[in-house]
Phi, psi and omega in degrees: 000135178300142180280109182203140180290343181266359184247131174230144184281132172267309182200163177217131183224160169257124179253127182252160178302149183290336174228152180293143176292129180303147184304319180297342181257006187291335178247114181257114184282131180282142174275175177304313182292322175304317181295323186288317185286136175225070181197171172253166172242116185257124173240148172222143183236125185254125182237110176295159177293140180257099176054229179258034182296110182278350180290352180264015175294137190307314184296320180292313181299312183300318180299312181297316182295322179294319179295315182288326176295320178302317179289322178300319181294335177292335175271322181257055192299329180299331181294338180269004180259200180221143178297136179240107184065221179237021184233345185204167171248129173277105184278072190262009176060032178291340172096184184230153179275132175232125177252140170251127185226157169260135173250114191274059173193163175291150177301324182300329179295325178287315187286341181270357180293148187290337180236158187285350183305325181297334181290350181295348176299339182275358181257149187276008177209155186296321178248088191298334182279347183278153170289151178284153178289336185277356179089001177295139178266351171219133164232134185231158180216133172254120185250126178253116182273156180303330183280353183099355176287160182229141171237138174249117180236149178204148176243111184248137186297131175290344177290342180261325183196163180272186183296330177295314178300315185287323174300316178295324178302309181295317180301315182288329173299317177297317179302313182289335176290333177273327184208102184286355179274352181293141176255130180258165183219046175291147178228126179272118189230003191305316186290335179287343181259316178243087183305142184292159182260150174266002183271110182294343183289344182272349188291129174054046182268339178257106184237154177289151175280156169293123185300122174224034187214177183244149171251133181227137183260135177229143174249130175254103181297156184301323180296321178291323178295319178298323177294318177296317179301314181297316181294310184290327177294316180296317184284330186256339185083001179285128180278131175049060177302146184277166175301317181298317182298313186284321182288317182295322180289325178294315178297315180301314181302314185280335172292320176296318180299318178294318179297318181297318178299315182284324183283335180095347177200163180290140175239130178308142187219163178223135174257115180256122180258113176291136183235130176274130196262359187306312183279349183266347181284163181237106001283159180292155177256156176281168178291348176283347179296127187244151182131189175267096185242067187228159169210213179174176178209163186215161171230145181248149173237114185263348177208168186294333179296333182277353178276073185228122188299320181295318176297317182295319176300316179297317180293318178299318179297317179299316181293322179293321179294325175299321179295318182287326186286331183245068185298327182296332181250014187301327184280355185257011189273214198307312187298308182296314182300317181296314181297310183296316182299314182290322179296321178296334178269004180075022182249159176278130180302140174059041178219108187219145176278340186254352184222128174273124177266131171244139183239140175237125176244111181265122178250021188300330184272359188265152186274045186297310181278007173254005182285111190233114178269007182118001182242020182085191181284150179291148173287332179206143170247130184240141161251135181301153178303122182140191000273351183221161169292153178060055184229135180239127170256129176244137176211161172303142174280171189299323183274351180085153177093318178267189180230135173256125182244131171252116187252127179253119179217159172299156187301318181292318178294320181296324182298330177273314183303312187290351178249006183294115186296327179292320176298316185286354170294334186241339186242139177251119178295147178238124355287159182262095182275000000 
């Protein structure tokens, strides 16, 4: 349970899979990326009370959620196991921790706060991106607000799956909470794509930072995104730039400007775009493929003249096309090369004194705002503040068409960034005071 004076514990249980994991599946082999990551991925879904709906009474809700989670774990069985050494998961059906809590304030009070840190009340641990000390690969929390609203939060181990896997986990948990007769078809395939390493030095090398920064939510309406697309396409010659390309480069440009103001001079920087590889592999995989199936590409800015959105859109498109054109080598590109190269030099990946790394994780294709436990679509989807400074999460906004961005920056950089008039021509802060 998150440490907060407004949160009190109702109950805590261990939920196990509804059926035992078959013996042939009892040992889940970790992939190279599974071995590298040492963090959780935390999502929370906020559902306001619907009128006089009595089906949202805590005892009834908790019972249904526990039953549907149990069935979900029978499909996503590695999450109910425990890490064994640095090479495998013992899929022993030990289960996951679920806490039911009261949040002694209205949901609106949390959602109207200027930074996303307040939303951490919906997560079951103080540092949501960290692994739990008890070895659980999932910890979940059901939060009941004074107003009758409900939040479902969970921290799922990155060693088992990427954000696509975890988004599907929550979406399918919602599906089974509405209809337990549904059959799911996730397949864990990570190790077959990224064979595990025998080098113990690579294990658990990418860890979340201790939060010393702020998360701020911005909405880019579809009309503003279309204006950005038209402008950047005309200036760069890139045909049909994507929402991710135009929004990420705009955020990157203004984050660098804020950093430059505070630092006193320009510092070389890199924008790293995380890429989900399912559709890029040969043959392509379905979205049901589970595990860490990611790579990425980056563009660097070595001087202020290069901090130009049209140039950045063009460079991002070029790097993405390289990824698409060489499908046979798609898994060997920037992300893997960067990690291996730095580890061989005894350095921490993506940590440099001479280069500021900015990361963009686009969740636009994921069904986050379609995750329905029986109470309709969520009013808000949250990722806990983290896991690093200078990090952007992009997702579809609630109404569709636009983009919701959660931007993580240091407090001084954020104080400039969130007031940047050029940024605010296209982005609406949430909440908008």
